[in-house]
C-alpha positions in Angstrom: -41.2 -8.1 9.9 -39.4 -8.7 6.6 -40.3 -6.9 3.4 -41.3 -10.2 1.9 -43.9 -10.7 4.7 -45.1 -7.1 4.4 -45.6 -7.5 0.7 -47.6 -10.7 1.1 -49.9 -9.2 3.8 -50.1 -6.0 1.8 -51.2 -7.8 -1.3 -54.0 -9.6 0.7 -55.0 -6.2 2.2 -55.2 -4.6 -1.2 -57.3 -7.4 -2.6 -59.7 -7.1 0.3 -59.8 -3.3 0.0 -60.5 -3.5 -3.8 -63.3 -6.1 -3.3 -65.0 -4.3 -0.5 -64.6 -0.9 -2.3 -66.2 -2.4 -5.4 -69.1 -4.0 -3.6 -69.9 -0.8 -1.6 -69.5 1.3 -4.8 -72.0 -0.9 -6.7 -74.4 -0.9 -3.8 -74.3 2.9 -3.5 -74.7 3.3 -7.3 -78.2 1.9 -6.9 -79.4 4.9 -4.9 -82.1 6.7 -6.7 -80.4 10.1 -6.8 -77.4 8.6 -8.7 -79.3 6.0 -10.8 -81.8 8.5 -12.3 -79.2 10.8 -13.9 -76.6 9.9 -16.5 -74.2 12.7 -15.7 -74.4 11.9 -11.9 -73.6 8.3 -12.7 -70.6 9.3 -14.8 -69.2 11.6 -12.1 -69.9 8.9 -9.4 -68.1 6.2 -11.3 -65.1 8.3 -12.0 -64.8 9.4 -8.3 -65.5 5.9 -6.9 -63.3 4.2 -9.5 -60.3 6.4 -8.6 -61.2 6.8 -4.9 -59.8 3.4 -3.8 -56.2 4.8 -4.5 -56.3 7.0 -1.4 -56.8 4.3 1.1 -54.4 2.0 -0.8 -51.5 4.4 -0.6 -50.7 3.8 3.1 -50.8 0.1 2.5 -48.4 0.3 -0.5 -46.1 2.7 1.5 -46.0 0.2 4.4 -45.3 -2.7 2.0 -42.2 -0.9 0.6 -40.5 0.1 3.8 -37.1 -1.4 4.0 -36.2 -4.1 6.5 -34.9 -2.9 9.8 -31.2 -3.8 10.4 -30.7 -5.6 13.6 -27.8 -4.2 15.5 -26.0 -6.8 17.6 -22.9 -7.2 19.6 
């Protein structure tokens, strides 16, 4: 697979990841033990807001791998 194809597919995967992460984060933020406390909300939003980076790192790493050089006769 060429780097161009990997970057295209990786961009789509990152968009899907960010969308799903945001929707799940918003849904979980409505839980009473988070919604009833301002400081819990602050901690929750910082953790969830930065948390998507960890699952995105392998996708970005995969996107930036160099093309394999075909060895031929």
